[in-house]
C-alpha positions, -999 to +999 in steps of 0.1 A: +646+206-349+651+243-341+621+267-347+624+296-371+619+321-341+647+305-321+670+302-351+665+340-359+671+349-323+703+329-321+717+342-354+709+378-344+722+374-308+755+359-321+760+387-347+752+415-322+773+400-294+803+395-316+800+431-329+801+447-294+832+444-271+816+462-242+791+441-221+768+471-216+766+477-254+759+440-259+730+438-235+716+470-249+716+454-284+702+420-271+674+431-248+650+440-277+656+405-292+647+389-259+615+409-257+605+395-291+617+360-282+595+357-251+565+365-271+573+335-293+583+311-266+553+288-274+568+282-309+601+266-296+599+256-260+592+219-257+579+199-226+615+192-215+621+230-213+595+232-185+611+204-163+610+213-126+622+197-094+607+200-059+643+201-045+654+233-064+650+255-094+658+238-127+680+250-155+670+235-189+694+241-217+677+254-248+708+263-269+746+264-265+770+278-291+797+254-301+823+279-292+808+286-257+801+322-266+764+320-259+740+298-239+702+300-235+683+283-207+647+281-196+647+282-158+617+269-139+612+282-104+586+265-082+572+284-052+599+290-025+629+282-048+659+306-049+694+307-062+722+312-038+737+347-036+758+347-067+774+366-097+778+353-132+811+366-145+793+374-177+767+396-193+732+383-194+697+391-207+666+376-190+630+375-201+600+362-180+576+340-199+554+329-169+547+341-134+567+367-114+604+364-109+620+383-080+656+396-080+672+409-048+705+427-054+736+430-033+764+456-034+800+446-028+814+472-004+849+455-001+874+473-024+894+442-035+872+426-062+896+397-066+894+386-030+875+355-020+874+363+017+866+394+039+838+403+015+813+429+028+780+428+010+751+452+016+715+444+005+703+464-024+670+468-041+644+443-052+629+440-087+598+421-095+597+408-131+564+396-144+554+380-177+569+399-206+596+417-186+632+418-198+662+427-176+699+425-181+732+426-162+769+432-169+799+422-148+812+457-141+827+446-117+801+425-100+764+418-105+756+401-072+720+389-066+697+362-055+668+353-077+637+332-072+600+330-063+586+335-028+566+306-014+533+325-017+536+330-055+530+305-083+557+290-105+578+313-127+595+304-160+622+326-175+646+326-204+683+334-197+708+343-224+744+345-212+776+356-230+793+323-222+784+287-214+770+291-179+784+260-162+798+277-132+795+309-112+806+326-079+785+319-048+787+342-018+782+334+019+771+367+033+776+357+069+810+341+065+820+370+041+834+346+015+830+337-022+837+305-040+833+292-076+809+263-081+798+242-110+761+243-119+742+216-136+715+218-162+691+195-180+700+188-216+674+194-242 
C-alpha cells in the first residue's frame, strides 16, 4: 500500500516532469517536492527501504513508473561506502533523510562528449549534504561525480528521484581515461 505522502509526491512529480522539457526546469520544479518528501519519509519508508550490505551501498526501489519515466530509490550508505565515478544520463533530485552524504564532482575536460576513451577528468568541488538537504543534477552534458560516506562518518540514507528507470549508468576509470556503461542492481520493495 502506498502512503498518501508518497502518492502525492509521485503524482506531482509526474505532472511537473511531463510539463517541462528542459532538465534544468524539471529539477527546479521538483526540488521543493523532495524537500517536503524527506520530512515525511517516516510515513512511507518501510524496513526493506533501509536494507544495507557490508559489501557496498544499497539501492532500494521505492517506486518506478510503468513507463520508465520516473524512479525513486532509498539508498543506504554504510561508513566507507562509495559509488564509482559515474554519470546518470538523466536529471535527478536527491534528498538526505539521515546522516551526511558527500558528493565529489569531476569536470570533463575532453571536448568529445561521445567518446569512451581518452577522457580527461579534473577533480571539482565537494558538497556535504546533511539531513534535510536537497540537491539536483542535470545531464548538460555530464554530471560526473562520486558519492558516499567516509569511513569516519555514520550511515547515511538518501532518497533519489531520477527522470528514468535508473538501471544503468556510465562509470569512469580516471586513471585509464575511459568510460563504460554498466547495469546497476537494486532491491525490490
